[in-house]
N, C-alpha and C positions, 0 to 999 in steps of 0.2 A: 619773598615772604617767609618769615621764620616759622618753623614748625613748633609744636608743643614741646617736642623733644629738645629743641635748641634752647628753649627757655630754662631747662633744667641742667643739661649736660655741658660741662666745660670741655672735656676731651675723652676720647676712647683710645686705649692702647692695647695691643696684643701682649699678653703676659709671656714671660720667659718659660721655657719648659717644653713639655710634650706637645703643645699646640692645642688649639680649640678653646683656650681660656682667654677671656678679655677682661680688662679692668676699665671701668668708666669712672670719671671724677664728676661728681655733681656739684654745681655751684653752691658755695657755702650757705648762702641765704635761703636755698631751696631744699637743703638736705633733709630736714625734718619732715617737710611735706612729701618728699619722694618716698621716704620710709613709710609714712602712713599710706600712701597710694599702693605701695608694694604689697601691703597686707590685704588689700582688696583685689589685687590683680591676678592672683593665682592660688594654687594649693599651698597653704602654709605648712612647711616642714618643721620649722622651729622659730620661736619668737622670744626675744627678751625685750619686753615692752620699752619703747623709747631708746633702745640701744642698737638692736639689730634684728633682721628678719632673714630667714632662709626660706625661699619659696620655689615652686616649680611653675614655670611659664613656658608654654609651647614645648614641653618635654625637656626643658633645660633647667638646671639648678642655678638659682640666682641668689646671692647673698648681698644684702643691703645693710650698710653700716650707718649709724648716725653721723659719723664723721664725713659722709659724703662719698665714700668708696663703695663701688658696686662691682662684684665679681660674677661674671657669667661664665659657667663651666660648659665645655663641650660644644660650643657654637662652631659652625663650619666656616663662617666668614663675618666680616664687619656688617654686611647688609642684614644678616640674621640678628646680630647683636642689636643693631639700631631698631629693628622691628620689635624685638622683645622689650627694649627700653621705652619705645613709643607706646607700646601697649600698657606698660606700667604708668607712664606719665599721663596717659589719657584717662585714667580712672578718677 
């Protein structure tokens, strides 16, 4: 059975660099909805309505772009990233 997260996320990759940063790609037809959910999921640090949001969820900074890219900073592993994205998707 597919999770709520699977209906939104196409793939998740670890970003290059110092580690702890992950990039998720949201399915094109669900990107706008995911951006809206992000604004309800955590502490809003910055918002450019309809374009992007930077929020804090579970102590991690998450940037969500209208294009469907999501950057999760400082996560320790893929399991933590999936939990953060699941929390957003479930809103």
